[in-house]
N, C-alpha and C positions, 0 to 999 in steps of 0.2 A: 504494499500500500504506499503510495507516495506521501512524503512529508509535505504538509501544508504550510503556507507562510501567511502570517498575519499582514494584511494590507492596510489596516487602520486600527486605531485604538477602539473604535466602536465594535469592529469585528472581534478583537481580543475580548472585550467585555461580554459581548453576546455569546461567545463560545464558552468562556468561564462560567457565565451565569446559566448556561443551558444545562449544567449539571453533568455533562458527558465526562467520562474519565479520559483525561488527556495528559500527555507528557510534552512539555515545552522545553526547547533548546533556546535559551537566551544567549545570543552571540553578537559579535561585532566583526565587520569585514577586516579590520586591522589586527585582530587577535590571532596570533599564531597557534596557540593551543586550540582555539575554536576550529581552525582549518584542519588540524590534525584529527580531532575527534568527530568532526561532522560525518565523515564516511561510516564510522561506527554507528552513529545515531540512525543514518539512512539504512544500513543493513538491518539493525534491530527492528526498524518499521516494516521490513519485508518479511519478517518471521511470522507465519500464520498464527502461532499461539499468542503472539502479542497483538498483531494488528486486528485480530478478530475482537479483542476486548478493549483496546485503546486507540485513541487517535494521536498522531504525532504531529507537532507543530514546531515551527521555528519563528523566533521573534528577534529581528535585528534591533538591538538596543539603541542604535543611533537613529534609525528610522521611526521607531515606535518608543520614544522616550517616556511617554505617559504610561505605557504598559510596563516598561521596565521599573518605573517609579512605583506603580501599583504593586508590583511583585517584590519590591524591596531588593532589587538586583544591585549588588555591590562589586561583583567580579564576574569576569567571563572566562570560560562558559559557565553558565549555571543551568542546571536541569531541574525542572519542577514537575512533580506529579500533582495534578488537581483532580479532585473527585467531588462531585456535588457542590462545585463552586468553591471548595476549600483546599488550600495547599496542604497536602498530606505528607510529602517527602521532597527533600531538596538535596541536590549534589552540586558542589562548587568545585570546578576543576576538570581537567581532561584526564579522567581516569577510566579507561574502557572497562575493566572488570567491575568497578563500582557503578558505572552506568548500566551495564548489563543487570547487575543486582537490583538497581532502582527500578528498571523496567520490568523485570521478572517479578519483583514484589508488588509492583503496581498491578500487574495483570492478575496476580493471585488475589489481591484485595477486591478487584472488580468481580471475580468469579464467586467469591464467598457470598453465600446467601443465608439468611437466618434459617435455623432448622425449625420446621414445624411438622410434628408427627401427622400422619394421614388422619383425616377425620377431625383434626383440631380446627378451632376457629380463632382467628386473631381477635383479641379483645382490645378495643380502642379505649384510651383514657377518657374519663368523663370530665367535662369542664363545667 
């Protein structure tokens, strides 16, 4: 699955607020480590076990400064896993094994569903 690129701050907010599970690569064109790890991120996005559960996005911090500010980006590259609009996990730096771990753990979190025995009924809290 191809990695998508945020074209605007509005698009960034819409995707985050959609609640979809996503992994975002915050990078800069002048960042050497970003260039080194980018192909690793691309390859991870092509693995069926990952792309069936997650969306992969890139955010150029120079072009999308408001998005970088919202995500509290202080160094590049930074990879963030968002789920249900909330930052769940973050990795700073170009560390391929750590990136694979972040993506793998993110995919596992997406697949985990609450256990409900057959025939049970979910009880909603009363307000």
